[in-house]
C-alpha positions, 0 to 999 in steps of 0.5 A: 500500500503506497500513496503519492501524498507528501507534505499534506495536512490530512484528517482521517475520520473512521465511522464509529459503528463498532471498532471495525472501521477504526481498525482498518484505518490503522494501516492507512494512517501509519502509511500516510504518517510517513510523509504527512501530518495526520489527525484522526477524528474520533468519538468516545467509542473509538478514541481509546482504541486509536490511541492504543494503536497509535499513541503519538497520533493527534486526535480531534473529537467529533459527533457520534452516530449513536446507532442502536440495534434491537434485541428483536428487530432485524438490523436493517429495519432498525437502521431504517427507523433511524434514517432521519437521525443518521441524516441529521448526524451527517449534516452535523459532522459536515458543520463540525468539519468546516470548523476543523478545517478553519482551525487546522487548515487540512488540505486532504480529507479521508473519510471511512464511511462518514458521509458528512466528512467532505468539503467542497474546497478540500479534496475529499476521499471516502473509503468503503467496501459498500457499493451495493447495499444488501437489503431485503426491501428497497435494495435499489433505492438504498443503493442509489441513496448510498451512491448519491452520497459517495458521488459527493466525494472527489474519489471513492477508494474501494477496499477490495480487489476488482476481480477476485474480490472478498466482498462479492457483489457488495463491492461491485460497481453499479451504474449510479457510481460515477467514480471508484478506485479499488485500493485492495483489502486493508488490514492491520494484521500480518501473515501468521507463522503456521508452524506455531504450536496451537495452544488455543482451541477456540478464539472468539472475536466479538465486536459490533453494536449492542445489544447483539454483541452481548447476546452472542457473548452470553450464548457462547460463554454458556456453550463453552464454560463447562467444556475442557477446551482452551478458550480465549475471548476478545470482547471488544467491550469494557462492559462487565464480564462474568468470568468462566474457569476455562475462558481467558477474556480480554476487553481490548488488545493491540494488533500484535497481541491479536496476531499472536492469538490468531497464530496460536488458535485452532479455530476462530469464531467471529461475526462476518463483519467485513473488517474482521474478514479482511484481517483474517484473510491478511493473517492467512488463517486457515479459513476452513477453521473459521466459524462465522455468526452474522449479526441477526438481521444485518443483511450484509453480514448474512450475505458475507457469511454465505459468500465466504462459506462458498468461497473459502469453506468457512462454517456458518451458524445462525445466532439463534441456532448455535446448538451443537457448535461446541461439538465441532471440537 
């Protein structure tokens, strides 16, 4: 990954729906910092993670989308119900960016899926993998609205390969998108040493918006707490955790720590969020030993789970029906 930018004053703004967008921005920020001044726009939910990964990086606080999921409603419907709230946040972040530009004199904006983080007087780039929206209803309308926002940027960097892609039809272009550049997958992880002794039977990687993150955590703890397996849980959260004797848990870990855990693991259980999938692909983990559990009703994760099951031989479970998952080991 190389960029022809030098002596630029850049602001990078990751979306704050879980940690995935912030995580995939880390290698981008590191590369840009080699020849440029980089500031990262953060919200409280991602600030600690960014500073843990990039302790010397300058940050500025910006508004949060504060998206919430439901215990019962599908994610796509819950997000649709928050459409006007999202539009209001997009306008708010655009106004905040104007003030930041006046204060810091940024001459390049890179947004990771924050649609309001653009300015007509400053080169504005958006990075995304979502060109075609996976929705059970109004798919074309949702994709058209998405592309209308993307087209307001000077360029669209797509986090996938144009031909043999990881995101399937999600990252394929369409007639409504006027510009795009395939940047390739983006990950902070390095290839693992496959000769390392596997001392962890099951590595569980959790992330995402509540309450679904905690619901899955509870289900998996119930499944594995009485087993003889060595289980490590990376929670992606600092909420209270009820410990179990055979489960080692971490709230947040560094990139190096994550790489080491993956290297030592026989099997990984995680959501089928795209940033997580890019990480495991970059780490060259044996994807036939990967178990994916999409967030219920999050149609993109459901699509990616099925796509990766077909393409890479991953195992796929429905969160409501994970009976028997412990018998795979």
